[in-house]
C-alpha positions in Angstrom: -91.7 -142.1 -36.3 -89.2 -139.6 -35.9 -89.5 -137.1 -32.7 -89.7 -133.5 -34.2 -87.0 -130.8 -33.6 -88.9 -129.2 -31.6 -90.6 -131.5 -29.4 -88.2 -130.3 -26.3 -89.6 -126.5 -26.6 -93.4 -128.5 -26.4 -93.2 -130.1 -23.7 -91.2 -127.3 -21.6 -93.8 -125.3 -22.3 -96.7 -127.2 -21.4 -94.9 -128.3 -18.3 -94.6 -124.1 -17.6 -98.8 -124.2 -17.8 -99.0 -127.3 -16.1 -96.9 -125.9 -12.8 -97.8 -122.1 -13.4 -101.3 -122.4 -15.4 -101.6 -119.5 -17.8 -101.0 -116.3 -15.4 -97.1 -117.2 -15.7 -97.7 -117.3 -19.5 -97.5 -114.5 -21.7 -100.2 -114.4 -24.9 -98.0 -115.7 -27.2 -97.0 -119.1 -25.6 -100.9 -119.6 -24.7 -101.1 -119.5 -28.4 -98.3 -121.6 -29.1 -100.0 -124.0 -27.4 -103.3 -123.9 -29.1 -101.0 -123.9 -32.3 -99.6 -127.7 -31.4 -102.3 -129.4 -32.5 -102.6 -127.7 -36.0 -99.5 -127.3 -36.8 -97.6 -130.8 -35.3 -94.0 -130.4 -36.4 -93.1 -126.7 -37.1 -91.8 -124.7 -34.8 -95.1 -122.5 -33.9 -93.2 -119.3 -31.7 -93.0 -117.7 -35.2 -96.5 -118.1 -36.2 -98.0 -117.4 -32.7 -95.6 -114.2 -32.5 -97.3 -112.9 -35.9 -100.6 -113.3 -35.0 -100.2 -111.2 -31.1 -98.5 -108.5 -33.5 -101.2 -108.7 -36.5 -104.0 -108.1 -33.9 -103.0 -107.4 -30.6 -104.0 -109.9 -28.0 -104.6 -114.1 -27.6 -108.3 -113.1 -27.4 -108.0 -111.2 -30.1 -106.4 -113.8 -32.0 -109.3 -116.3 -31.6 -112.3 -113.9 -32.3 -110.4 -113.0 -35.8 -113.0 -114.3 -38.7 -111.1 -116.5 -40.7 -110.7 -114.6 -43.5 -108.4 -112.0 -41.6 -106.7 -114.8 -39.8 -105.6 -116.6 -43.2 -103.8 -113.1 -44.1 -101.0 -114.2 -42.0 -98.3 -115.7 -43.8 -98.7 -119.3 -41.8 -102.1 -119.6 -41.1 -103.7 -122.6 -43.1 -106.8 -124.3 -42.8 -106.0 -126.6 -40.2 -104.7 -123.4 -37.4 -107.9 -121.7 -38.4 -110.1 -124.9 -37.4 -108.0 -125.2 -34.0 -108.8 -121.5 -33.7 -112.4 -121.5 -33.6 -112.6 -124.4 -32.0 -111.3 -123.0 -28.8 -113.8 -119.8 -29.4 -116.7 -122.0 -29.3 -115.5 -123.9 -26.0 -115.0 -120.7 -24.4 -118.1 -119.1 -25.3 -120.3 -123.0 -24.4 -118.9 -122.8 -21.2 -119.4 -118.9 -20.4 -123.1 -119.8 -21.3 -122.7 -123.1 -19.4 -122.9 -120.6 -16.4 -125.7 -118.5 -17.4 -128.4 -121.1 -19.0 -130.5 -122.1 -16.6 -130.0 -119.5 -13.6 -131.5 -116.4 -12.2 -129.9 -113.9 -14.4 -129.6 -110.9 -11.7 -127.7 -113.3 -9.3 -125.6 -114.3 -11.8 -125.0 -110.6 -13.4 -121.5 -111.2 -13.4 -121.2 -114.6 -15.1 -123.9 -113.1 -17.8 -122.0 -109.7 -18.6 -118.7 -112.3 -18.9 -121.2 -114.3 -20.7 -122.1 -111.7 -23.6 -118.7 -110.3 -23.6 -117.4 -113.4 -24.7 -120.1 -113.7 -27.0 -120.3 -110.8 -28.8 -117.6 -107.9 -27.7 -114.9 -108.6 -30.6 -117.7 -108.9 -33.5 -116.8 -106.8 -36.2 -120.4 -106.0 -36.9 -123.4 -105.1 -34.2 -125.3 -107.6 -32.8 -129.1 -107.4 -31.0 -129.3 -110.3 -28.7 -132.0 -111.5 -26.7 -131.7 -112.9 -23.5 -135.2 -114.8 -22.4 -136.1 -115.1 -18.3 -138.9 -117.4 -16.5 -141.4 -116.0 -13.7 -138.3 -116.4 -11.2 -135.2 -114.8 -13.8 -133.8 -117.7 -14.5 -132.3 -117.1 -18.0 -134.0 -119.9 -20.5 -132.4 -119.0 -23.9 -130.7 -116.6 -25.7 -130.8 -116.0 -29.2 -128.8 -113.5 -31.4 -131.5 -111.5 -33.0 -130.0 -109.6 -35.9 -126.7 -109.3 -37.1 -125.9 -105.5 -39.2 -123.2 -103.3 -39.6 -120.3 -101.9 -37.5 -122.9 -99.2 -36.3 -126.4 -100.6 -37.2 -128.1 -104.0 -36.8 -132.0 -103.7 -37.8 -133.9 -105.1 -35.3 -137.8 -105.8 -34.9 -140.1 -105.8 -32.3 -143.2 -108.1 -33.1 -140.2 -110.7 -33.8 -138.9 -110.1 -30.1 -142.4 -110.8 -28.9 -142.9 -113.6 -30.8 -139.9 -115.5 -29.6 -140.5 -114.5 -25.8 -144.1 -115.9 -26.1 -142.7 -119.3 -27.7 -140.0 -119.5 -25.1 -142.8 -119.2 -22.4 -140.4 -115.6 -20.6 -141.6 -113.0 -18.2 -138.9 -110.9 -18.9 -136.3 -110.2 -21.9 -132.8 -108.7 -21.5 -131.6 -107.0 -24.9 -128.2 -106.6 -25.2 -126.5 -104.6 -27.8 -122.6 -104.0 -29.2 -120.8 -101.2 -29.7 -118.4 -102.8 -32.8 -117.5 -99.0 -33.9 -115.4 -98.0 -30.6 -118.5 -95.8 -28.9 -116.7 -95.8 -25.2 -119.6 -96.4 -23.3 -120.7 -99.1 -21.3 -123.7 -98.5 -19.4 -127.5 -99.0 -19.9 -128.1 -96.7 -23.1 -130.2 -94.2 -23.6 -133.2 -95.3 -25.7 -132.1 -93.2 -28.3 -129.4 -95.4 -28.8 -131.3 -98.6 -29.8 -132.2 -99.0 -33.1 -136.3 -98.5 -33.6 -138.7 -95.9 -32.0 -137.8 -95.4 -27.8 -141.7 -95.0 -27.6 -142.0 -98.8 -29.0 -139.4 -100.0 -26.5 -140.8 -98.0 -23.2 -144.2 -99.3 -24.1 -143.4 -103.2 -24.9 -141.4 -102.6 -21.2 -144.3 -101.5 -19.2 -146.9 -103.4 -20.6 -145.5 -106.4 -22.1 -142.5 -107.5 -20.8 -140.6 -106.2 -18.0 -137.1 -105.0 -20.2 -133.6 -104.6 -19.2 -131.3 -102.9 -21.4 -127.3 -103.5 -22.1 -124.6 -102.4 -24.0 -121.6 -104.7 -24.9 -118.6 -102.2 -26.0 -116.2 -103.8 -28.3 
């Protein structure tokens, strides 16, 4: 089989990654490395730069919705599939660092996981993390997805799932895809549903922690 005319560039890029790691490479070159598998014979640099110009960063390209990716000239199903594989792998890696571990002692990893899973979502999500008596994270679930500024939440469903998981405590996480600059524990009023109900659930049913993830 005839070698690709771009094989020399690809080998040099791979060598730079092996020797210097990701820190030594700009976003578009990291994206090129990812695109090699999906575009075996074409120069990937123009496509990588076009994707970065469109979405802003390596992470934003990986997290972009398939239909938006397909709007970029040169992007087909193979490219979209490759990018989504990388996204899924990153989320699974982050999840592996927190599932089965005490949530409070792994708080930084937990935040990293929530950021990877939710921060770049274009719609608001409401996620529930379930903890056992030792505060070990035993499960996490997306309870609902909504619009850019609202996600429906069903407290009874959360309690039902907590009982099914045998959870002793829960952490509620939601994102702000509308761009709300707040990065902290939100006010009760910021949560969907009745603040009075959430306070009652926290004190009488399950110890409840609230966190938000800014998109």
